[in-house]
C-alpha positions in Angstrom: -21.2 14.0 -41.3 -24.7 14.2 -41.7 -27.3 11.5 -42.6 -29.8 11.3 -45.1 -32.4 10.6 -42.5 -33.2 10.7 -38.6 -35.7 7.4 -38.5 -33.5 4.2 -37.4 -34.5 2.1 -40.8 -34.1 5.3 -43.2 -30.6 5.5 -41.1 -27.9 5.8 -44.3 -24.2 6.3 -44.2 -22.7 9.1 -46.6 -20.1 7.7 -48.8 -17.4 10.3 -48.1 -18.1 9.6 -44.3 -17.4 6.3 -44.7 -14.3 6.9 -46.8 -13.1 9.3 -44.6 -13.6 6.8 -41.7 -12.1 3.7 -43.8 -8.9 5.9 -44.5 -8.6 6.6 -40.9 -8.8 2.8 -39.8 -6.4 1.8 -42.8 -3.7 4.8 -41.4 -4.0 3.4 -37.9 -3.5 -0.3 -38.9 0.5 0.8 -40.0 0.8 4.3 -38.9 4.0 6.1 -39.0 5.7 7.5 -35.7 4.2 11.3 -36.4 0.4 10.7 -37.6 -0.3 8.8 -34.4 -1.4 11.7 -32.6 -3.2 13.1 -35.7 -5.3 10.2 -35.8 -6.3 9.9 -32.4 -7.4 13.5 -32.4 -9.3 12.6 -35.4 -11.0 10.0 -34.0 -11.9 12.1 -30.7 -13.3 14.7 -33.1 -15.7 12.2 -35.1 -16.8 11.0 -31.6 -18.3 14.0 -31.2 -21.1 13.4 -34.0 -24.1 11.8 -33.3 -23.9 9.0 -35.8 -20.1 8.3 -35.8 -21.2 4.9 -33.5 -23.9 4.5 -36.4 -21.1 4.2 -39.6 -18.9 2.0 -37.1 -21.2 -0.4 -36.6 -22.5 -0.1 -40.4 -18.5 -0.9 -41.6 -18.4 -3.8 -39.4 -21.6 -5.4 -40.6 -22.1 -4.2 -44.3 -18.5 -3.6 -45.8 -18.3 -6.8 -47.1 -15.8 -4.9 -49.5 -13.3 -3.8 -46.9 -10.5 -5.6 -45.0 -11.6 -7.9 -42.2 -9.0 -6.2 -40.1 -10.7 -2.5 -41.2 -14.0 -3.9 -40.3 -12.8 -5.5 -37.1 -10.9 -2.5 -35.7 -14.2 -0.5 -36.5 -16.3 -2.9 -34.2 -13.3 -2.4 -31.3 -13.7 1.2 -31.4 -17.1 0.7 -31.4 -17.0 -1.5 -28.2 -14.9 1.3 -26.7 -16.6 4.4 -27.5 -20.2 2.4 -25.8 -18.4 2.4 -22.4 -18.7 6.5 -22.1 -21.7 7.1 -24.7 -23.7 4.3 -24.4 -25.9 5.9 -21.6 -26.3 9.2 -23.0 -27.1 8.0 -26.5 -30.5 8.4 -28.4 -32.5 5.3 -28.3 -33.0 5.3 -32.1 -28.9 5.3 -32.5 -29.2 2.4 -29.9 -32.0 0.8 -31.9 -29.7 0.8 -35.1 -26.9 -0.3 -33.7 -28.5 -3.3 -32.0 -30.1 -4.3 -35.6 -26.9 -4.0 -37.1 -25.2 -6.2 -34.7 -27.8 -9.3 -34.5 -27.2 -10.5 -37.9 -23.4 -10.5 -37.4 -24.1 -13.4 -34.6 -23.9 -15.5 -37.8 -21.8 -13.8 -40.2 -19.9 -16.2 -42.5 -16.2 -14.7 -41.3 -15.3 -16.0 -37.6 -13.7 -12.7 -36.4 -16.7 -10.8 -37.6 -18.9 -13.0 -35.3 -16.4 -12.8 -32.4 -16.2 -9.0 -32.6 -19.9 -8.9 -32.6 -20.2 -10.8 -29.5 -17.6 -8.7 -27.8 -20.0 -5.8 -28.7 -23.3 -7.6 -27.8 -21.6 -8.3 -24.4 -20.6 -4.5 -23.7 -24.4 -3.5 -24.2 -25.2 -6.2 -21.8 -22.6 -5.3 -19.0 -23.8 -1.7 -19.3 -27.6 -1.5 -20.2 -28.6 -5.4 -18.9 -30.9 -7.3 -21.3 -34.3 -6.4 -19.9 -34.2 -3.5 -22.8 -33.2 -5.7 -25.7 -35.6 -8.8 -25.7 -34.7 -9.5 -29.2 -31.0 -10.6 -28.1 -32.5 -13.5 -26.2 -34.4 -14.5 -28.7 -31.8 -14.4 -30.9 -29.3 -16.3 -29.3 -31.8 -18.4 -28.5 -32.9 -19.4 -32.2 -29.1 -19.3 -32.9 -28.3 -22.1 -30.8 -31.3 -24.5 -31.9 -30.3 -23.8 -35.4 -28.7 -26.4 -37.6 -25.8 -23.6 -39.1 -22.7 -24.5 -37.3 -21.7 -20.4 -37.8 -25.0 -19.4 -36.2 -24.4 -21.9 -32.9 -20.9 -20.8 -32.8 -21.5 -16.7 -32.9 -24.5 -17.1 -30.6 -21.7 -19.4 -28.0 -19.3 -16.8 -28.3 -21.5 -14.1 -27.5 -23.2 -16.0 -24.6 -19.7 -17.4 -23.2 -18.1 -13.3 -23.2 -21.9 -12.5 -21.1 -21.7 -15.3 -19.1 -17.7 -14.3 -17.9 -18.4 -10.4 -17.8 -21.9 -10.2 -16.2 -23.0 -13.9 -15.4 -25.9 -11.9 -13.0 -27.4 -10.4 -15.4 -28.6 -13.8 -17.2 -29.3 -15.2 -13.6 -32.1 -12.5 -12.7 -35.8 -12.2 -13.3 -36.7 -10.1 -16.4 -39.8 -8.2 -16.5 -42.2 -9.8 -19.1 -40.5 -13.0 -18.8 -42.0 -16.6 -17.8 -38.3 -17.4 -16.4 -34.7 -16.1 -16.3 -32.3 -16.6 -19.2 -30.2 -18.8 -17.5 -33.3 -21.3 -17.0 -33.2 -21.2 -21.0 -29.5 -21.4 -21.7 -28.0 -23.9 -19.6 -29.9 -26.9 -20.8 -28.2 -25.7 -24.2 -24.8 -25.4 -22.6 -25.0 -29.1 -21.2 -25.9 -30.4 -24.8 -23.6 -28.9 -26.5 -20.9 -30.8 -24.1 -21.8 -33.7 -26.6 -20.7 -31.2 -29.8 -18.3 -32.7 -32.3 -16.4 -29.6 -32.5 -14.0 -28.5 -29.8 -14.6 -24.5 -30.0 -18.3 -25.7 -29.1 -17.2 -27.7 -26.4 -14.5 -25.3 -24.8 -17.3 -22.6 -25.0 -20.1 -24.3 -23.8 -17.9 -25.7 -20.5 -16.6 -22.3 -19.9 -20.3 -20.9 -19.7 -21.6 -23.5 -17.1 -18.3 -22.8 -14.9 -19.1 -19.1 -14.4 -22.0 -20.1 -12.8 -20.5 -22.4 -10.0 -19.7 -19.7 -7.6 -23.3 -18.1 -8.1 -25.1 -21.6 -8.2 -28.5 -20.8 -9.9 -31.5 -23.2 -9.2 -31.0 -24.5 -12.6 -27.7 -25.6 -12.3 -28.2 -26.8 -8.9 -30.9 -29.2 -10.0 -28.8 -30.0 -13.3 -25.9 -31.2 -11.0 -25.9 -34.9 -12.3 -26.1 -33.9 -15.8 -23.2 -31.5 -15.2 -20.9 -33.7 -13.8 -22.0 -36.5 -16.0 -20.8 -34.2 -18.7 -17.3 -33.0 -16.9 -16.4 -37.2 -16.8 -17.1 -37.7 -20.2 -15.4 -34.8 -21.2 -12.4 -35.3 -18.4 -10.7 -37.0 -21.3 -11.5 -34.9 -24.1 -8.7 -34.5 -26.8 -8.4 -30.7 -26.6 -6.2 -29.5 -23.6 -8.5 -26.3 -23.1 -11.2 -28.8 -22.6 -9.7 -30.7 -20.1 -8.1 -27.2 -18.3 -11.8 -26.3 -18.2 -12.8 -29.9 -16.9 -10.3 -29.5 -14.0 -11.0 -25.8 -13.1 -14.6 -26.8 -12.8 -13.2 -29.7 -9.9 -11.2 -26.8 -8.1 -14.4 -24.6 -7.9 -16.5 -27.1 -7.1 -14.1 -28.5 -3.9 -13.9 -24.9 -3.1 -17.9 -24.0 -2.6 -20.1 -26.6 -3.4 -17.6 -30.0 -2.2 -20.9 -31.6 -1.1 -21.7 -32.4 -4.8 -18.4 -33.8 -5.4 -18.8 -36.1 -2.2 -20.3 -39.8 -3.8 -17.6 -38.9 -6.5 -14.8 -37.9 -4.5 -12.5 -40.8 -5.1 -12.9 -40.6 -9.1 -12.6 -36.7 -9.1 -9.3 -37.4 -6.9 -7.9 -40.2 -9.2 -8.6 -38.2 -12.6 -6.7 -35.1 -10.9 -4.1 -37.2 -10.1 -3.6 -38.4 -13.4 -4.0 -34.9 -15.3 -1.5 -33.5 -13.0 1.2 -35.6 -14.9 -0.7 -34.4 -18.3 2.0 -33.3 -21.2 0.1 -30.3 -21.4 1.5 -27.7 -18.4 -1.7 -25.6 -18.3 -3.7 -28.6 -17.7 -1.5 -29.6 -15.0 -1.1 -26.3 -13.2 -5.2 -26.4 -13.2 -5.2 -29.7 -11.7 -2.5 -29.0 -9.2 -4.7 -26.0 -7.9 -7.0 -28.8 -6.7 -4.9 -29.7 -3.5 -4.3 -26.7 -1.9 -7.5 -25.5 -2.7 -9.1 -28.7 -1.2 -6.6 -28.2 1.8 -7.8 -24.9 2.6 -11.3 -25.6 2.2 -10.5 -27.6 5.7 -12.1 -30.8 4.2 -11.6 -34.2 6.0 -8.3 -34.8 5.2 -9.2 -38.8 5.1 -10.3 -38.7 1.7 -6.7 -37.3 0.6 -4.5 -39.5 2.9 -4.3 -43.0 0.8 -3.5 -40.8 -2.4 -0.4 -39.2 -0.9 2.2 -41.8 -1.6 1.2 -41.4 -5.5 0.8 -37.6 -5.1 3.4 -36.3 -3.6 6.5 -38.0 -6.0 4.4 -36.2 -8.9 4.3 -33.1 -6.9 8.1 -33.1 -6.7 8.7 -34.0 -10.2 6.6 -31.1 -11.1 8.4 -28.7 -8.7 12.0 -29.0 -11.1 12.0 -26.0 -13.4 10.8 -26.6 -16.6 13.6 -26.0 -19.7 11.3 -22.8 -20.8 11.2 -21.2 -17.3 12.0 -17.6 -17.7 14.0 -18.4 -14.4 16.7 -20.0 -16.4 17.3 -17.3 -18.2 17.8 -14.8 -15.7 19.6 -16.9 -13.8 22.4 -16.5 -16.5 22.4 -12.6 -16.2 25.1 -11.1 -15.1 25.1 -8.8 -11.9 27.1 -5.8 -13.6 24.4 -5.4 -16.5 22.4 -2.3 -15.5 18.5 -3.2 -14.6 16.3 -1.9 -17.0 13.1 0.1 -16.0 10.6 -2.8 -16.8 13.2 -4.6 -14.4 12.0 -2.8 -11.7 8.5 -4.4 -10.0 6.2 -2.7 -8.4 6.7 -1.9 -4.6 4.7 -1.3 -1.9 5.2 0.8 1.1 3.1 0.1 3.9 2.1 3.7 5.5 3.2 3.6 9.4 0.4 2.1 11.8 0.6 2.2 16.0 -0.8 -1.0 17.4 -0.5 -4.8 18.0 -0.9 -6.2 14.7 0.5 -4.7 11.7 -1.0 -5.0 8.3 -0.2 -8.3 6.5 2.7 -7.9 4.7 2.2 -8.3 1.0 5.1 -9.7 -0.7 6.6 -7.2 -2.8 7.7 -9.5 -5.7 5.0 -9.9 -8.4 6.1 -13.2 -9.9 4.2 -15.3 -12.4 2.6 -18.1 -11.3 3.4 -21.4 -12.4 3.4 -25.6 -12.2 6.4 -25.3 -10.1 5.2 -22.8 -7.8 1.8 -24.6 -7.7 3.6 -27.7 -6.6 5.8 -26.2 -3.8 2.3 -24.5 -2.4 0.8 -27.8 -2.7 3.0 -29.7 -0.7 3.4 -26.4 1.8 -0.5 -26.9 2.2 0.0 -30.7 2.9 2.7 -30.5 5.3 0.4 -28.1 7.0 -2.7 -30.4 7.3 -1.0 -34.2 7.2 2.5 -32.9 9.3 4.9 -35.4 9.9 2.6 -38.2 8.7 4.2 -37.2 4.8 7.8 -37.7 6.0 8.1 -41.5 5.1 7.1 -40.8 1.4 8.7 -37.7 0.7 12.2 -38.0 2.8 13.7 -41.1 0.5 12.8 -38.9 -2.5 14.6 -36.0 -1.5 17.1 -37.9 -0.5 18.2 -39.7 -3.5 17.7 -36.3 -5.5 20.0 -34.8 -3.5 22.4 -37.2 -3.7 23.0 -37.2 -7.6 25.8 -35.3 -8.4 25.9 -35.1 -12.0 25.8 -31.7 -13.6 22.8 -32.8 -15.6 20.7 -33.7 -12.4 20.9 -30.1 -11.1 17.0 -29.1 -11.4 16.3 -32.6 -9.1 18.4 -31.3 -6.3 17.1 -27.9 -6.6 13.7 -29.2 -6.3 14.9 -31.3 -3.4 16.0 -28.2 -1.5 12.9 -26.6 -2.4 10.8 -29.4 -1.1 12.9 -29.0 2.1 11.7 -25.5 2.6 8.2 -25.7 1.7 7.6 -28.3 4.2 9.9 -25.9 7.0 6.8 -25.3 8.8 4.4 -28.3 8.6 6.7 -30.6 9.0 8.9 -28.8 11.7 8.5 -31.8 14.6 9.7 -34.8 12.5 12.1 -32.2 11.1 14.0 -31.2 14.0 15.8 -34.1 15.5 17.3 -34.2 12.6 17.7 -30.2 11.6 21.4 -29.6 12.4 22.5 -32.7 9.5 19.9 -30.7 7.2 21.3 -27.2 8.0 24.7 -29.3 7.6 23.9 -30.4 4.3 22.5 -27.1 2.9 25.8 -24.9 3.9 28.0 -26.2 1.0 25.0 -25.7 -1.6 25.6 -22.0 -0.4 28.5 -22.4 -2.9 27.2 -24.7 -5.6 28.0 -24.1 -8.9 24.6 -23.7 -10.3 23.2 -20.0 -9.3 19.5 -21.4 -9.0 20.6 -23.9 -6.1 22.9 -21.1 -4.4 19.6 -18.8 -4.4 16.9 -21.4 -3.3 19.8 -23.0 -0.4 19.3 -19.3 1.0 15.4 -19.7 0.9 15.3 -22.9 2.1 17.7 -22.0 5.2 15.7 -19.0 6.0 12.4 -20.9 6.7 14.5 -22.7 9.4 15.5 -19.2 11.1 13.8 -19.4 14.1 15.5 -22.8 14.8 18.6 -21.8 14.2 18.5 -19.2 16.2 17.1 -21.1 19.5 20.1 -23.1 18.5 22.7 -21.0 19.7 22.2 -21.6 22.9 24.7 -24.6 23.0 27.9 -24.5 21.4 27.2 -26.6 18.0 24.2 -24.7 17.5 26.4 -21.5 17.5 28.8 -22.5 15.2 26.1 -23.5 12.8 25.0 -20.3 13.4 28.2 -18.6 12.5 28.8 -20.5 9.3 25.1 -19.9 8.0 25.5 -16.1 9.0 29.1 -16.3 7.1 27.6 -18.1 3.9 24.8 -16.0 3.5 26.8 -12.9 3.5 29.3 -14.7 0.8 26.3 -15.4 -1.6 25.1 -11.1 -0.9 28.4 -10.4 -2.5 27.6 -13.2 -5.5 28.3 -11.7 -9.2 24.2 -13.2 -10.1 21.6 -11.0 -9.6 19.0 -13.9 -8.6 21.1 -15.4 -6.0 21.7 -11.7 -4.3 18.3 -10.8 -4.0 17.8 -14.5 -2.5 20.7 -13.7 -0.3 19.3 -10.5 1.2 16.0 -11.7 1.4 16.8 -14.4 3.7 19.5 -12.3 5.5 16.4 -10.2 6.3 14.4 -12.8 7.5 17.7 -14.2 9.9 18.2 -10.7 11.4 14.6 -10.7 12.6 15.2 -13.8 14.4 18.7 -13.4 15.5 18.2 -9.9 16.7 20.8 -9.6 20.0 23.1 -12.5 18.0 24.0 -10.2 15.8 25.6 -8.0 17.8 29.2 -9.6 17.8 29.0 -9.5 14.3 28.1 -6.2 13.7 31.4 -5.2 12.2 31.7 -7.9 9.1 27.5 -7.6 8.6 28.0 -3.6 8.0 30.9 -4.2 5.7 29.2 -6.6 4.0 26.2 -4.7 3.4 27.9 -1.9 2.7 30.0 -3.6 -0.1 26.8 -5.1 -1.7 25.5 -1.5 -1.6 28.1 -0.3 -3.6 28.1 -3.5 -6.3 24.5 -4.0 -6.8 22.0 -2.7 -9.7 18.7 -0.8 -9.2 16.4 -3.4 -8.5 18.5 -5.2 -5.9 19.2 -2.2 -3.9 16.1 -2.1 -2.9 16.5 -5.2 -1.2 19.9 -4.3 0.7 17.9 -1.3 1.9 15.5 -3.7 3.5 18.0 -6.2 5.2 19.8 -2.8 6.6 16.8 -1.3 8.0 15.7 -4.8 9.6 19.8 -4.7 11.2 18.7 -1.7 12.8 15.5 -2.9 14.0 17.2 -5.7 15.0 19.9 -4.4 16.9 18.7 -0.8 18.3 21.2 1.2 19.9 23.5 -1.1 19.4 24.5 0.3 16.5 25.1 3.5 17.5 29.0 3.4 17.5 31.6 5.4 16.2 33.3 2.3 14.2 29.8 1.2 12.8 28.6 4.3 11.8 31.8 5.2 10.1 31.2 2.3 7.9 27.3 2.3 7.5 26.4 6.3 7.6 28.9 7.8 4.5 27.7 5.5 1.7 23.9 6.1 2.3 24.4 9.8 2.7 26.4 9.7 -0.6 23.5 8.1 -2.4 20.9 10.4 -0.2 22.8 13.3 -2.0 22.8 12.0 -5.3 19.1 11.3 -5.9 16.6 13.9 -7.0 13.3 14.7 -4.9 11.3 13.4 -7.5 13.3 10.1 -7.8 11.2 6.9 -6.6 14.4 5.2 -5.9 14.4 7.6 -2.7 11.5 5.7 -1.3 13.5 2.8 -0.1 15.9 5.1 1.0 13.7 6.8 3.3 12.3 3.7 4.8 15.8 2.7 5.7 16.7 6.2 7.1 13.7 5.5 9.4 14.4 2.7 10.8 18.0 4.0 11.4 17.0 7.1 12.9 14.8 4.9 15.6 17.3 2.7 16.2 20.3 5.5 16.8 18.0 7.5 18.7 20.1 10.7 20.0 23.1 9.5 17.9 21.1 10.0 15.0 21.2 13.9 15.9 24.2 14.6 14.0 22.5 13.5 10.5 18.9 15.0 11.4 18.8 18.7 9.9 19.4 17.3 6.3 17.3 14.4 6.7 14.2 16.8 8.6 14.7 19.5 6.0 14.5 17.5 2.9 10.9 15.7 3.6 9.7 19.0 4.6 10.6 19.9 1.2 9.6 16.6 -0.5 6.1 16.9 1.2 5.7 20.7 0.0 6.9 19.9 -3.8 4.3 17.3 -4.0 1.6 19.1 -2.3 2.3 21.8 -5.3 2.7 18.7 -7.6 -1.2 17.7 -7.0 -2.5 21.2 -8.0 0.0 22.4 -10.5 2.8 19.8 -11.9 4.4 22.6 -14.2 5.2 25.2 -11.0 6.4 21.8 -8.7 8.8 20.5 -11.4 7.6 17.2 -10.7 4.5 14.4 -11.1 2.6 14.2 -8.1 3.0 11.1 -6.3 1.5 10.3 -3.2 3.9 7.8 -1.9 6.6 10.2 -1.6 4.6 12.2 1.0 3.7 9.1 3.0 7.4 7.9 3.3 8.3 11.5 4.3 5.7 11.3 6.9 6.9 8.1 8.2 10.8 9.2 8.0 9.7 12.2 10.4 7.7 10.2 12.6 11.2 8.0 12.9 13.2 11.2 13.6 10.4 11.8 16.7 10.6 8.5 17.9 14.7 8.2 17.4 15.4 12.0 19.0 12.6 12.1 20.9 12.5 16.1 22.9 15.6 16.6 20.5 13.1 17.5 17.1 11.8 20.4 19.0 14.4 22.5 17.6 13.7 21.5 13.8 10.2 21.9 14.0 10.3 25.0 15.8 12.3 26.4 12.7 9.9 24.9 10.2 6.3 25.4 8.8 5.4 21.5 9.7 2.6 21.9 12.2 0.1 23.9 9.3 1.6 20.9 6.7 0.8 18.1 9.2 -2.8 19.7 9.6 -3.5 19.7 5.6 -2.0 16.0 5.5 -4.6 15.1 8.1 -7.4 15.9 6.0 -6.2 14.7 2.8 -8.2 12.6 0.4 -5.5 9.8 0.3 -6.3 7.7 2.9 -2.7 6.1 3.2 -1.3 10.2 3.7 -3.7 10.7 6.5 -2.9 7.2 7.9 0.8 8.1 8.4 -0.2 12.0 9.1 -2.1 10.8 12.0 1.0 8.8 13.1 3.3 11.5 12.9 0.7 14.0 15.1 0.8 10.9 17.8 4.4 11.1 17.3 4.6 14.7 18.1 2.3 14.8 20.6 4.6 12.5 22.8 7.7 14.3 22.2 7.3 17.8 21.9 3.4 18.8 22.1 4.3 22.9 23.0 4.6 23.3 19.0 1.1 21.5 18.3 -0.5 23.5 20.9 -1.7 27.1 18.9 -3.5 24.3 16.8 -4.4 21.7 19.0 -8.2 22.1 18.3 -8.3 21.7 14.9 -6.2 18.4 15.2 -8.8 17.3 17.7 -11.4 17.8 15.1 -9.9 16.2 11.9 -8.9 13.2 14.2 -12.3 12.6 15.7 -13.9 13.1 12.1 -12.0 9.7 11.3 -13.5 7.9 13.8 -16.8 9.1 12.9 -17.4 8.2 9.3 -19.7 5.6 7.5 -16.7 4.1 5.6 -15.0 3.2 9.0 -14.1 -0.4 7.9 -12.5 0.6 4.4 -10.2 2.9 6.4 -9.5 0.9 9.9 -5.6 1.7 9.8 -6.4 5.7 9.7 -9.0 5.5 12.2 -6.7 3.4 14.4 -3.9 5.9 14.1 -6.2 8.9 14.6 -7.8 7.3 17.6 -4.3 6.7 19.1 -3.2 10.5 18.3 -6.5 11.6 20.3 -5.4 9.7 23.4 -1.8 10.9 23.5 -3.1 14.7 22.8 -5.3 14.3 25.8 -2.7 13.1 28.2 -0.7 16.1 27.1 -3.5 19.1 26.7 -5.7 17.7 29.5 -8.9 19.5 29.9 -8.2 21.4 26.8 -9.5 18.0 24.9 -13.1 18.7 26.9 -14.6 20.3 23.4 -14.4 16.7 21.5 -14.7 14.3 24.5 -18.2 13.7 24.4 -18.1 13.3 20.4 -15.0 11.0 20.4 -16.5 8.6 22.9 -19.9 8.2 20.7 -17.9 6.9 18.3 -15.5 4.8 20.3 -18.6 3.4 21.9 -19.7 1.4 19.2 -15.8 0.0 18.0 -15.9 -1.6 21.7 -19.6 -3.0 21.7 -19.2 -4.8 18.0 -15.2 -5.4 17.7 -15.9 -8.9 15.9 -15.6 -7.0 12.2 -13.0 -4.6 13.2 -9.0 -5.6 13.7 -7.4 -5.9 16.9 -5.4 -3.1 17.2 -8.4 -0.3 16.7 -10.5 -2.2 19.5 -7.2 -1.5 21.8 -6.5 2.2 20.8 -10.1 3.0 21.3 -10.3 1.3 24.7 -6.7 2.9 25.7 -8.1 6.3 24.4 -11.5 6.2 26.1 -9.4 5.5 29.5 -7.3 8.5 28.6 -10.2 10.8 28.1 -11.9 9.1 31.2 -8.2 10.1 33.1 -8.2 14.0 31.9 -12.0 14.7 31.9 -13.8 12.2 34.4 -16.4 14.8 35.2 -17.5 14.4 31.4 -17.3 10.7 31.1 -18.6 9.5 34.0 -22.3 10.3 33.5 -22.3 7.6 30.4 -20.6 4.8 32.0 -23.6 2.5 31.7 -23.4 2.6 28.2 -19.5 1.7 27.6 -18.8 -0.4 31.0 -19.2 -3.9 30.1 -17.6 -3.7 26.5 -14.8 -1.3 27.7 -13.8 -4.2 30.2 -14.1 -6.8 28.3 -11.6 -4.5 25.9 -9.2 -3.7 28.4 -8.6 -7.4 29.6 -7.3 -8.3 26.0 -4.8 -5.9 26.1 -1.0 -6.6 27.1 0.7 -4.8 30.3 2.6 -1.3 29.3 2.1 2.3 30.2 -0.5 2.6 27.8 -2.8 0.2 29.6 -1.7 2.2 33.0 -3.4 5.3 31.7 -6.5 3.5 30.4 -6.8 2.1 34.3 -6.3 5.4 35.7 -9.2 6.4 34.0 -11.2 3.8 34.7 -10.3 4.5 38.4 -11.3 7.9 37.9 -14.5 7.6 36.6 -15.5 5.2 39.1 -14.6 7.8 41.6 -16.7 10.1 40.1 -19.8 8.2 39.5 -19.4 4.2 41.5 -23.0 3.7 41.3 -22.4 3.6 37.3 -20.2 0.4 37.7 -22.1 -1.9 39.9 -23.8 -3.6 36.7 -20.5 -4.2 35.1 -18.6 -5.1 38.3 -18.0 -8.8 37.2 -16.0 -7.5 34.1 -14.2 -5.2 35.8 -13.0 -7.4 38.4 -11.9 -9.6 35.2 -10.2 -6.7 33.6 -8.2 -5.8 36.7 -7.1 -9.5 37.2 -5.7 -9.1 33.3 -2.9 -7.5 34.9 0.5 -9.6 35.3 1.4 -7.3 37.5 0.9 -3.5 37.9 4.6 -1.8 37.9 3.2 1.4 39.1 3.0 1.6 43.0 0.3 4.4 43.1 -1.7 3.0 40.3 -1.6 -0.1 42.1 -3.4 1.2 45.0 -5.8 3.4 43.2 -7.5 -0.3 41.7 -7.4 -1.3 45.4 -9.4 1.5 47.0 -11.4 0.8 44.1 -12.2 -2.6 45.0 -12.3 -2.1 48.5 -14.7 0.6 47.7 -16.7 -1.4 46.5 -16.7 -4.2 48.9 -17.7 -1.8 51.4 -20.7 0.0 49.0 -22.3 -3.2 48.4 -24.2 -5.1 51.6 -26.4 -7.8 52.2 -24.0 -10.4 50.3 -24.3 -8.5 47.2 -20.1 -8.4 47.0 -20.0 -12.2 47.8 -22.6 -13.1 44.9 -19.9 -11.0 42.4 -17.2 -13.1 43.7 -19.0 -16.3 43.0 -19.2 -15.4 40.0 -15.2 -15.1 38.9 -13.6 -18.1 37.8 -10.5 -19.2 40.1 -7.5 -17.9 38.1 -9.6 -14.3 38.4 -10.1 -14.9 42.0 -6.4 -16.2 42.6 -5.4 -12.5 40.8 -7.7 -10.5 42.8 -6.3 -11.9 45.9 -3.3 -9.5 45.7 -5.9 -6.9 46.8 -6.8 -8.0 49.9 -10.5 -8.4 49.0 
């Protein structure tokens, strides 16, 4: 595909090349099934020619005899090619493309203008505008012309640049006296007044892109911008009204002060468009309320509007006639799920510590006006509490008592509203909670499936209080009714109701724990019946409910009559699924909870489960480098879930896991997982390392120094903040290894401590658990190697004691204080300057259960009392608050 000249100005395409490429484009638009890969290969082949992109630009810009579709297809292919080719493209070719694109900005055909705008924006994203000064001149010239095509083409390109790379226009460009946005923004504001809808929409959308960045020119034109927004607020075009709402939502989030003088008018306006006939406008307006509450702005500004706002939110909470949930609700529960029905699921790797990662809602749903209105009501209830009840409750009561079939959506919305305010208004609802629940229980059997499903959710929102009520007879009877009602709904024929009931039941289980024990038989029978009945998607939620049940009742599950109901169906499913079936993930998670709950009772099932985890990890490690030999596609989640189940086995079986490990290569495989490039594999691997160190350290012994090295490296990384959970688990594992291997950890002690000290000194940006584990591990290292740690005490004593005083009483805290006592004995003067902090740390104990540790702490305090002469000890004591002194009094100092 040679060209007839090399200079930009003289580059000419050859007819044959044009014919070939246009022919391919035509085929690409309506390929027969066999041609697709052939066309793709041809285009890949052409991409190797240095002037292929010139041909594409020529077809877009000049081949007026060809159909618009073909010219557009050439342009879009050019855009995609630029992403990989622009940085290495010779300057002459770049220049040719730019010279062909600029005239397209004002092309007669709208699609050609739009395609050119997309390519120009791609150029700017990759290369900025400094190297293309002609572009800025051309865009200004087009905006200032009287030709609609030129203005619209320029606005189209600019709106895409503002969306994709807004910072590029808000930066200093060599050779220009002002930033590009300073030139364009006044022109955008001018176009707010255009009689043309497209220009009003593009100009407003472009300015809105700068609210977050807030360049000087926008800040200084704020009055003009707000005036423009008020003029456009009643625009005939819904897409313009939607952008006006979006502007107010963003301004209230990041620049509330500029709205302050106009806030009443803005709220008044948003309240009106919250009822806009166009759903998208109403949805954008509805975002305002949650955003206002989240920005923690003065609630008083909203208070007087609540009597008008709350009814609007409630009426918008009813299902719209075209809501996809209405169709889904009709679906028969016995129909198998299609692959596209299976929502993505996220397994969160095992985490050792006090604050688990935020639980992500696994279900990725469409956001709409109904959900946004419910979220707004939830926010308002948290800000205004019971003050919204006098307005809200009469409306809810009216809607709930309309018995006609036609009004079912209003009844459903009223139940949703009760759930939405379940947290924020609990004080006001609490005295009436028993009546509210009594009203909701019959709705679990309503003829409309969406009322059955929302009733499950709303009841679950009150789980905590329902369980608290079981302390008295009436509350206990109500709890039983709810339990049986939810179990009945778990066996509903409707998939939507099954899902809601299972999720609600899992929430209730977490709160109820011991209350479930007396009902275990009936619970297990229902869950296992659902297990046999459900399709793939909802099966995952049953696994979750079974796992949550095991976590809630623990060892109570370890009874032959319960295991006979629970285990055979799970084992049958376990045998039916292949090692590369993703439906295995939730089953592995479920087994993890069961293994921990049953403890030694799981040993009967342990061998095949253990072996399969090992097999899965081996297969996946092979699949990563050679999927063909492995017979599986690599997916790291298989490894993560298997490592977590092995941790569950270690926790459940304790030393009983030893016979399984001794016949496997787990130790070497675990070491490889600890250095894997996927951080979630490392996270789970270090959790397992710590668990194995606790229950059978003997099998780690031969490679303990390597495990310590890789664990220490997780703490010594510039990317610590990105991999906090890995660092957290590695830190905990080092501490567990230390108390098992004592002096054998000495080679890494100082390097680990040098990583732990900065964590303790700057805890602000880190999660609580990493700080606690760092304090405990530092203590454990101090306990086993006091002679190595004590010389460095003055570097960390103060921040270490602050961290220790935040930890709840438990065995790990005891270990840390043994370390504290050991290094103070080795180097008493090292802690003198931090004595006040050490006293506060000691006072943080409610009670030291271990008698020998209590005595050690007492000796340390008495030692300092004798050592500090001339009133120094009394001075230290006077610096402590009275409650701290009170707690130290048990040591008679």
